[in-house]
C-alpha positions in Angstrom: 15.8 -45.9 -24.2 13.6 -43.9 -21.9 15.6 -45.0 -18.8 18.9 -43.6 -20.1 20.0 -40.4 -18.4 20.3 -37.2 -20.6 23.6 -35.3 -20.9 24.4 -32.6 -18.4 23.7 -29.8 -21.0 21.3 -31.3 -23.6 21.0 -28.3 -25.9 24.7 -27.6 -26.0 25.4 -31.3 -26.6 22.8 -31.4 -29.4 24.4 -28.3 -31.0 27.9 -30.0 -31.0 26.5 -33.2 -32.5 24.7 -31.3 -35.3 27.8 -29.4 -36.2 30.5 -32.1 -35.9 28.8 -35.4 -36.7 26.6 -37.0 -39.3 24.0 -38.4 -36.9 20.4 -38.1 -37.8 18.0 -35.7 -36.0 16.2 -38.7 -34.5 19.4 -40.1 -33.0 20.4 -36.7 -31.5 16.9 -36.0 -30.2 16.8 -39.4 -28.5 20.2 -39.2 -27.0 19.7 -35.6 -25.7 16.1 -36.0 -24.6 14.8 -33.3 -26.9 12.0 -33.2 -29.5 13.0 -33.8 -33.1 11.5 -30.5 -34.2 13.6 -28.7 -31.7 16.7 -30.4 -33.0 15.7 -29.5 -36.5 15.2 -25.9 -35.6 18.6 -25.8 -34.0 20.1 -27.2 -37.2 18.3 -24.7 -39.4 19.3 -21.9 -37.1 15.7 -21.1 -36.3 15.9 -21.6 -32.6 15.1 -18.7 -30.3 18.3 -19.2 -28.3 21.9 -19.7 -29.5 23.9 -22.4 -27.7 27.6 -23.0 -27.6 28.4 -26.6 -28.5 29.6 -28.9 -25.7 31.8 -31.9 -26.7 30.3 -35.1 -25.2 33.4 -37.1 -26.1 35.6 -34.7 -24.0 33.0 -34.9 -21.2 33.2 -38.7 -21.2 29.5 -39.1 -22.1 30.1 -40.6 -25.5 33.0 -42.3 -27.3 34.1 -41.7 -30.9 33.4 -45.4 -31.6 29.8 -45.0 -30.5 29.4 -41.9 -32.7 30.8 -43.8 -35.7 28.5 -46.7 -35.1 25.6 -44.4 -35.0 26.7 -42.7 -38.3 26.8 -46.1 -40.0 23.4 -47.1 -38.9 20.7 -44.4 -38.8 18.4 -46.6 -36.6 21.0 -47.2 -33.9 20.4 -45.6 -30.6 23.4 -44.0 -29.0 24.4 -45.3 -25.5 25.9 -43.0 -22.9 29.3 -44.0 -21.8 29.3 -42.2 -18.5 26.3 -40.6 -16.8 26.9 -37.0 -15.6 27.4 -36.6 -11.9 24.4 -35.3 -10.0 24.8 -31.7 -8.9 24.4 -31.6 -5.1 24.3 -28.5 -3.1 27.1 -28.0 -0.6 26.5 -27.5 3.0 25.8 -23.9 4.1 23.0 -21.6 5.0 19.5 -22.1 3.5 19.1 -20.4 0.2 16.5 -17.6 0.2 15.2 -15.9 -2.9 16.3 -12.3 -3.4 12.6 -11.1 -3.1 12.3 -12.6 0.4 15.7 -11.7 1.9 14.4 -8.4 3.2 11.9 -10.4 5.3 14.5 -12.3 7.2 14.8 -9.8 10.1 11.0 -9.9 10.6 11.2 -13.7 10.9 14.1 -13.5 13.3 12.3 -11.0 15.5 9.2 -13.3 15.6 11.3 -16.4 16.7 13.2 -14.3 19.3 9.9 -13.0 20.7 7.8 -16.2 20.7 10.5 -18.9 21.1 13.4 -17.5 23.0 14.7 -21.0 23.8 15.8 -21.5 20.2 19.5 -20.9 19.8 21.1 -18.6 17.3 22.6 -21.6 15.4 19.1 -23.1 15.0 17.7 -19.8 13.8 20.5 -19.3 11.3 20.0 -22.8 9.9 16.2 -22.5 9.8 16.0 -19.1 8.1 19.4 -19.0 6.4 21.0 -16.1 8.1 24.1 -15.2 10.1 24.7 -14.9 13.8 25.6 -11.2 13.4 22.2 -10.5 11.9 20.5 -12.4 14.7 22.5 -10.5 17.4 21.8 -7.2 15.8 18.0 -7.9 15.8 18.2 -9.1 19.4 20.2 -6.1 20.6 18.1 -3.7 18.5 21.2 -2.4 16.8 20.1 -3.5 13.3 20.4 -0.7 10.7 16.7 -1.1 9.8 15.4 -1.8 13.3 12.7 0.9 13.0 10.9 -1.0 10.2 11.4 -4.5 11.6 8.0 -6.1 12.6 7.9 -9.6 14.0 6.2 -11.9 11.5 5.8 -15.7 11.2 8.6 -17.1 9.1 6.2 -19.7 7.7 3.8 -17.1 6.4 6.7 -15.2 5.0 7.9 -18.3 3.1 11.3 -18.5 4.8 10.7 -22.1 6.1 7.9 -24.7 6.4 5.7 -25.3 9.4 7.2 -28.8 9.8 10.7 -27.4 10.0 9.7 -24.7 12.4 7.9 -27.2 14.7 10.9 -29.5 14.7 13.3 -26.8 15.6 11.0 -25.5 18.4 10.4 -29.0 19.7 14.2 -29.7 19.8 14.9 -26.4 21.5 12.2 -27.0 24.1 13.4 -30.5 24.8 17.0 -29.3 25.2 15.8 -26.5 27.6 13.6 -28.9 29.5 10.3 -27.3 28.5 8.7 -30.3 26.8 6.5 -31.0 29.7 5.5 -27.4 30.4 1.8 -26.5 30.4 1.1 -24.7 27.2 -1.0 -21.6 27.3 -4.1 -21.9 25.0 -3.5 -18.4 23.7 0.1 -19.2 22.9 -0.9 -22.3 21.0 -3.2 -20.3 18.8 -2.6 -20.4 15.1 0.3 -18.3 14.0 -1.5 -17.5 10.8 -4.5 -16.2 12.6 -2.4 -14.1 14.8 -0.5 -12.6 11.9 -3.8 -11.9 10.2 -5.0 -10.2 13.3 -1.9 -8.1 13.5 -2.2 -7.1 9.8 -5.8 -6.1 10.3 -4.9 -4.0 13.4 -2.2 -2.3 11.4 -4.6 -1.7 8.5 -7.2 -0.2 10.9 -4.6 2.0 12.5 -3.4 3.2 9.1 -6.9 4.0 8.0 -7.6 5.8 11.2 -4.4 7.8 10.9 -5.3 8.7 7.3 -8.8 9.8 8.3 -7.5 12.0 11.1 -4.9 13.5 8.9 -7.6 14.3 6.3 -9.8 15.9 9.0 -6.9 18.0 10.3 -6.0 19.2 6.8 -9.6 20.1 6.1 -9.9 22.0 9.4 -6.6 23.8 8.7 -7.8 24.8 5.2 -11.2 26.1 6.6 -9.4 28.1 9.4 -7.0 29.6 6.9 -9.9 30.6 4.6 -11.8 32.1 7.5 -8.7 34.2 8.6 -8.3 35.4 5.0 -11.9 36.5 4.8 -11.6 38.3 8.1 -8.5 40.1 7.0 -10.2 41.2 3.8 -13.2 42.6 5.8 -10.9 44.5 8.2 -9.0 45.9 5.3 -12.2 47.1 3.6 -13.5 48.7 6.8 -10.3 50.6 7.4 -10.4 51.9 3.8 -13.9 53.2 4.3 -13.0 54.9 7.6 -10.0 56.6 5.9 -12.2 58.1 3.2 -14.7 59.4 5.7 -12.1 61.2 7.8 -10.6 62.8 4.8 -14.0 64.1 3.7 -14.7 65.5 7.2 -11.3 67.2 7.4 -11.8 69.1 4.2 -14.4 71.8 5.3 -15.7 74.1 2.6 -14.3 77.7 2.5 -16.7 80.4 3.6 -18.3 82.3 0.7 -18.3 86.1 1.1 -21.5 87.8 0.0 -21.8 91.4 -1.3 -23.5 92.6 1.8 -20.6 91.4 4.0 -18.2 93.1 1.6 -19.9 96.4 1.9 -20.1 96.2 5.7 -16.4 95.4 5.9 -15.6 98.4 3.7 -17.6 100.7 5.9 -15.9 99.4 9.0 -12.5 100.0 7.5 -13.5 103.6 6.5 -14.7 104.4 10.0 -11.5 103.3 11.5 -9.3 105.4 9.2 -8.4 109.0 10.7 -10.0 112.0 9.1 -7.6 114.2 7.0 -6.5 117.6 8.5 -8.3 120.6 7.1 -6.1 122.5 4.6 -6.4 126.0 3.2 -9.2 126.8 0.9 -7.9 127.1 -2.5 -10.2 130.0 -3.4 -9.1 132.0 -0.3 -5.4 131.3 -1.1 -6.0 132.7 -4.6 -7.6 135.8 -3.3 -4.9 136.5 -0.7 -2.0 135.6 -2.9 -2.6 138.0 -5.8 -1.6 141.6 -4.7 -2.0 143.1 -8.0 -5.6 142.1 -8.1 -6.1 143.6 -4.6 -4.6 147.0 -5.7 
């Protein structure tokens, strides 16, 4: 029964049938749309994932009578009582993966710059964003406005080229611009334009990096030169200090024996001569009267 729909949760339904019925593995695999070896692994508790059983009788997909009929005849194929309802997405903004949500402001900026005739409602429906975000990007009051760069939303993966063309065409028709003469430069491929912008940004980054490297090298060379000059000046000042100290310390004059004798004679010449005193022999002769008598 290849045309029969499968249960809403095949693995969980198979787990419940294994635990609560006596159906064969072939019957369960055929009803749930699984391989028989996968059902056997689940029965032997060898499956990589553990599933919580889901009752198909309670969900209305099977009846108890159908299960009993299948237990009586192992070759009987179970028939689904009620097919599960198709899961449809409710109306709302377009879903965008988490990895691409940070690119939405770039796509909004690109549409605002290249197609100002597109309304906020059309942009929000096309990219899946809110009017507050669109207004913040337009008024340049977005919290990350310094890093926002206009980029094609098709290249960013936010929408398809067909959807973008349809929105632009509808907006142009509403604004009365469908008969306007198109500029060949404006009609250039958005992808080629984005590639050109990316190349320009890459060249600018490489140029800025090269200039920064040259400036750093020049600064290092200048600093090394200044350090060497300071060392040379310090060495010259040290040599000059030693020379001045040596010149200031003059050797003391050495007095020779001849100079000493001349100095002694000069001192003796300047000293006054002693007054002549009485002759001791005459004093002796005059002072002894006994000897004179």
